[in-house]
Structure formats: C-alpha cells, structure tokens
C-alpha positions in Angstrom: 31.6 8.9 -38.0 29.7 7.1 -40.7 29.3 3.5 -39.8 28.0 1.3 -42.7 24.7 -0.3 -42.0 24.8 -3.1 -44.4 27.9 -4.8 -43.1 26.6 -8.3 -44.1 25.1 -7.3 -47.4 25.3 -10.2 -49.8 26.1 -12.6 -47.0 24.1 -15.4 -45.6 23.1 -14.4 -42.1 22.6 -18.1 -41.0 26.2 -18.8 -42.0 27.5 -15.7 -40.2 25.6 -16.6 -37.0 26.9 -20.1 -37.1 30.5 -18.8 -37.5 30.0 -16.4 -34.6 28.7 -19.2 -32.4 31.6 -21.5 -33.3 34.2 -18.9 -32.6 32.6 -17.9 -29.3 32.5 -21.6 -28.3 36.1 -22.2 -29.3 37.4 -19.3 -27.2 35.1 -19.6 -24.2 37.5 -22.0 -22.4 40.4 -19.6 -22.9 38.4 -16.9 -21.1 37.1 -19.3 -18.5 40.7 -20.1 -17.5 42.1 -16.5 -17.8 43.5 -15.3 -14.5 41.9 -12.4 -12.7 44.7 -10.0 -13.4 44.4 -10.6 -17.2 40.6 -10.1 -17.1 41.1 -6.9 -15.1 43.7 -5.6 -17.6 41.2 -6.2 -20.4 38.5 -4.2 -18.5 40.9 -1.4 -17.7 41.8 -1.2 -21.4 38.2 -1.3 -22.5 37.4 1.7 -20.2 40.4 3.6 -21.6 39.3 2.8 -25.2 35.8 4.0 -24.5 37.2 7.3 -23.3 39.6 7.6 -26.2 36.9 6.8 -28.7 34.3 9.2 -27.3 34.1 11.2 -30.4 33.4 8.2 -32.6 30.8 6.8 -30.2 29.0 10.1 -30.1 29.1 10.5 -33.8 27.7 7.1 -34.4 25.0 7.8 -31.8 24.1 11.0 -33.5 23.3 9.1 -36.7 21.2 6.6 -34.8 19.3 9.5 -33.1 18.7 11.2 -36.4 17.2 8.1 -37.9 15.1 7.4 -34.8 13.7 10.9 -34.8 12.9 10.7 -38.5 11.0 7.4 -37.9 8.8 9.1 -35.2 10.3 7.5 -32.1 8.8 8.7 -28.8 10.7 11.0 -26.4 11.1 8.2 -23.9 12.6 5.9 -26.5 15.0 8.7 -27.7 16.1 9.3 -24.1 17.0 5.6 -23.8 18.9 5.7 -27.1 20.7 9.0 -26.6 24.4 9.2 -25.5 26.2 12.3 -24.5 29.6 13.0 -22.9 28.3 12.2 -19.4 26.8 8.9 -20.4 29.9 7.8 -22.3 31.9 8.7 -19.2 29.5 6.7 -17.1 30.0 3.7 -19.4 33.7 3.8 -18.8 33.2 4.3 -15.1 30.9 1.2 -15.1 33.8 -0.8 -16.6 36.0 0.4 -13.8 33.4 -0.6 -11.2 33.2 -4.2 -12.7 37.0 -4.4 -12.7 37.0 -3.7 -9.0 34.6 -6.4 -8.2 35.9 -9.7 -6.7 36.4 -12.4 -9.3 33.6 -14.9 -8.8 35.4 -17.7 -10.6 36.7 -20.3 -8.2 34.8 -19.0 -5.2 33.7 -21.9 -2.9 30.1 -21.2 -1.9 29.5 -24.3 0.2 31.5 -27.2 1.6 30.6 -30.3 3.5 32.1 -33.6 4.5 30.4 -37.0 3.9 30.4 -39.7 6.6 33.1 -41.5 4.7 35.4 -38.5 5.1 35.0 -37.2 1.5 34.9 -33.4 1.3 32.5 -31.9 -1.3 32.6 -28.3 -2.4 30.3 -26.2 -4.5 32.5 -23.9 -6.6 31.5 -21.0 -8.9 32.6 -21.6 -12.5 31.9 -19.8 -15.8 28.8 -20.8 -17.7 30.4 -20.7 -21.2 28.7 -18.7 -23.9 26.0 -16.2 -22.9 23.7 -14.8 -25.5 22.3 -11.4 -24.6 19.4 -9.8 -26.5 18.6 -6.2 -25.6 16.8 -3.2 -27.1 17.5 0.5 -27.5 20.0 1.4 -24.8 23.5 1.2 -26.3 25.3 1.3 -23.0 24.1 -2.2 -22.4 26.7 -3.3 -24.9 29.5 -2.3 -22.5 27.6 -3.4 -19.3 26.8 -6.9 -20.6 30.3 -7.5 -22.1 32.1 -6.4 -19.0 30.1 -8.6 -16.6 30.6 -11.6 -18.9 34.4 -11.0 -19.1 34.7 -10.6 -15.3 32.8 -13.9 -14.9 34.9 -15.7 -17.5 32.1 -16.0 -20.1 32.1 -15.4 -23.8 29.3 -13.2 -25.0 27.2 -12.9 -28.1 25.5 -9.5 -28.1 22.4 -8.6 -30.2 21.5 -5.0 -29.5 18.5 -3.1 -30.8 18.5 -2.2 -34.5 17.9 1.4 -33.7 21.2 1.6 -31.8 23.2 -0.4 -34.4 25.8 2.2 -35.2 26.3 3.1 -31.5 26.7 -0.6 -30.6 29.3 -1.0 -33.4 31.4 1.9 -32.1 31.2 0.7 -28.5 32.0 -2.9 -29.5 35.1 -1.6 -31.4 36.4 -0.2 -28.1 35.7 -3.4 -26.2 37.5 -5.5 -28.8 40.5 -3.1 -28.5 40.6 -3.8 -24.8 40.5 -7.5 -25.3 43.5 -7.2 -27.7 45.4 -5.1 -25.2 45.1 -7.9 -22.6 45.9 -10.7 -25.1 42.4 -12.2 -24.7 40.5 -13.5 -27.7 38.4 -10.9 -29.5 35.8 -13.5 -30.5 34.9 -13.7 -26.8 32.8 -10.5 -27.2 30.8 -10.9 -30.4 28.3 -8.4 -31.8 25.7 -9.7 -34.2 26.4 -8.1 -37.6 23.6 -6.2 -39.3 20.0 -5.6 -38.4 18.4 -8.9 -39.7 15.8 -9.8 -37.1 16.2 -13.5 -38.0 19.4 -13.4 -36.0 17.3 -13.3 -32.8 15.6 -16.5 -33.7 18.9 -18.2 -34.4 20.2 -17.2 -31.0 17.1 -18.5 -29.3 17.7 -21.8 -31.0 21.1 -22.0 -29.4 23.3 -21.8 -32.6 23.7 -25.5 -32.7 24.7 -25.8 -29.1 27.1 -22.8 -29.1 25.0 -20.8 -26.6 24.6 -22.0 -23.1 22.1 -19.4 -21.8 20.1 -16.5 -23.1 19.6 -13.2 -21.2 16.9 -10.8 -22.6 17.0 -7.2 -21.5 14.1 -5.2 -22.8 10.4 -4.7 -22.9 7.7 -7.2 -22.1 7.2 -8.3 -25.7 10.9 -9.1 -26.1 11.1 -11.1 -22.9 7.9 -13.0 -23.7 9.2 -13.9 -27.1 12.4 -15.2 -25.6 10.7 -17.3 -23.0 8.3 -18.7 -25.6 10.9 -19.5 -28.3 14.2 -20.2 -26.6 15.5 -23.7 -26.8 18.3 -23.0 -24.3 18.0 -21.9 -20.6 16.9 -18.3 -20.1 17.6 -15.8 -17.3 14.6 -13.5 -17.6 11.8 -11.5 -16.0 8.5 -10.7 -17.6 7.1 -7.8 -15.6 9.5 -4.8 -15.0 7.6 -3.4 -12.0 10.2 -1.7 -9.7 9.1 -1.1 -6.1 10.7 1.1 -3.5 9.8 0.2 0.1 10.3 2.5 3.0 10.5 0.5 6.2 9.3 1.7 9.6 12.9 1.8 10.8 14.2 3.7 7.8 16.1 6.9 8.1 13.6 9.2 6.4 16.1 11.7 5.0 18.0 8.8 3.4 14.7 7.3 2.2 13.8 10.6 0.5 17.2 10.6 -1.3 16.8 7.0 -2.4 13.2 7.4 -3.7 14.1 10.6 -5.7 17.1 8.9 -7.2 15.2 5.7 -8.0 12.6 7.6 -10.1 14.2 10.9 -11.2 17.7 9.9 -12.0 16.5 8.8 -15.4 12.8 8.3 -15.8 12.8 6.6 -19.2 14.8 3.5 -18.3 13.3 0.2 -17.3 14.9 0.4 -13.8 13.1 3.6 -12.8 10.8 3.2 -9.8 7.1 2.6 -10.5 5.7 1.9 -7.1 6.3 3.4 -3.7 5.4 1.4 -0.6 5.6 3.1 2.8 5.2 1.2 6.1 2.2 2.6 8.0 4.4 3.3 11.0 6.9 5.2 8.8 4.0 7.2 7.3 2.9 8.2 10.8 6.5 9.3 11.6 6.4 11.6 8.6 3.0 13.2 9.3 4.5 16.5 10.2 7.4 16.5 7.8 8.1 16.0 4.1 7.0 12.9 2.2 9.9 10.7 1.0 8.9 11.3 -2.6 8.2 15.1 -2.6 8.1 18.3 -0.5 4.4 17.9 0.4 3.7 16.9 4.0 2.5 13.3 4.2 -0.8 14.2 5.8 -1.7 16.0 2.6 -0.2 13.5 0.2 -2.9 11.2 -1.0 -0.5 9.0 -2.9 1.7 8.3 0.1 -1.4 7.7 2.3 -2.6 5.2 -0.2 0.8 3.5 -0.2 0.7 3.4 3.6 -2.6 1.6 3.5 -1.0 -1.2 1.4 1.4 -2.1 4.2 0.8 -3.4 7.6 2.0 -1.7 10.8 
C-alpha cells in the first residue's frame, strides 16, 4: 500500500480543521443519542474491517517504519511504531473488548430526594467532541476511537506524524465500521496531513467545536497541551508506573503481574518503572524467588531497597 502523504497539499489547513470541527460538532448529537445496539454494531464492524484490511495496514506501517529508520529513530521508538500480525489482531480484539463493556450513557450514578419530595439524579451523558492528540503508537487510533464511540462521543484524532500512513489505514477501517452501522463517518475524524499547526488549532478548541482535549504521549507533549489548551484537558504529566506488592498478596500471582507489567512490552509508556514491596511481603519471600526475577529476595538488592520504602 502506498498512502499519499500530501493529502492536503495546496489546501488551507486552517480551513480544513475548521471544517472537521464543524462536521464533528454537527454529528456529535447523533452519536450521543445512538442506542447501545447500534454503537455495538459499529464496533463489531470496525473489528471485522481491521481484520479484513490487515494487509493494507501492515503495508502502510512498513512505509512508516522505513521512513523512521532512515531518519535515525531509536529502537524503543521503532518498537512503539511497529505493527505486525499479532498487534493488528490485538487491535481488533481491543475493539471487541470495548464492545462488550456496559454502555455508560444513561447510567445513574447517584440519586437523592430533597425535603420537598423532588428526586434528583446524577446521570452519565456524552461529553460531545473529544480531541485526542497522541504520538507514535498507531494502535491508539483504534483504541481512542472505540472508547469514544462506546461513550457516545465524536472524536477528532491527531496521531504522530511518524505513523501517518498507518493511522490513515486504520482510520479507513474505522470509517467502514461506522458506515456499516449507519452512523455518521464524521464522528471519527483523522486530522489530514502532517502539519504541526493542526495541534495548536485543536488546543484552541476549533471555535468551540472541541469540548475536551486528551493528550497521550511523552512529557513534552502533555506539558504543551496543558500550557496552551483553551479547553478542558484530561492529562497527566509524569508517566511513572508503579507496581505494589501488598503483604497479603499471593506471591506467585504477584510475580506474574510484575513480569507482565514490565516485560509484556518494555517500550510503551505503560510499562512498569517502579516496584514497591511491602516489608512483610519481602520477609515472606526471603527463602523463595523475588516477584520480579528468579533471584531469592535475600540476595536481591533492588527488592530489599523497595521493601525499605514501605512500612510493615
């Protein structure tokens, strides 16, 4: 697959972004009112389209990878960018998992009655239009879109320029799924081209079209979003991921969890960075394997150090 890079060549990016925002805003209510069954049909069709378009997605990713390698990208970056058959299958499975989730729209989270007899309820409703800015991992395109659809929100997606071709191919499958369920395609928009000014336009809110921004990436991206955004932001600044082994934990299970948390995929932002072990748990493991390796805890300086950080 050869995806054209300059899809907006000769076009005014500000005009294009304004149109994307207007279309997303105009269809947001349609998606907000869509019944659960219709949203689930869309998610099922998206998963099927991802599987059917595997060759196109992998072809697009191969071009992104070749360009990234030529530019001197690090091995960790390349790992985040890379797709293979297993990772494409995992994307489709992720869509199936989201489809099986309970629909949050309409859920009553709290109810109380006033002295005058009036009953008041707090009910979950869609936000509207969610702008999502993320970096190299192309699977985020499917993850973010599926969560927005399930919650009845339109999405404007701006992925990393390095994964532009991959994102295009994945987005095509998502749009196919929306069509199959008779839901508006504009509810899942992918920013065209690689023009970085599009990020600033999204942070400004696109003239009121975007209700909230969600950044997903490194510290510099999140810091920029928090500094420049003129709309509410759901964000974190430090991506430090801790795993804590409690004194009551089943140690075999803890070992499995710790190994998975770090070794499942070391290059992603969700990989564990800090292991904390309760002092009592460390004592229980003194004659057996550490939760994080095959070395006995008594000889594992790292685990003993973690144990000293926690109270008994």
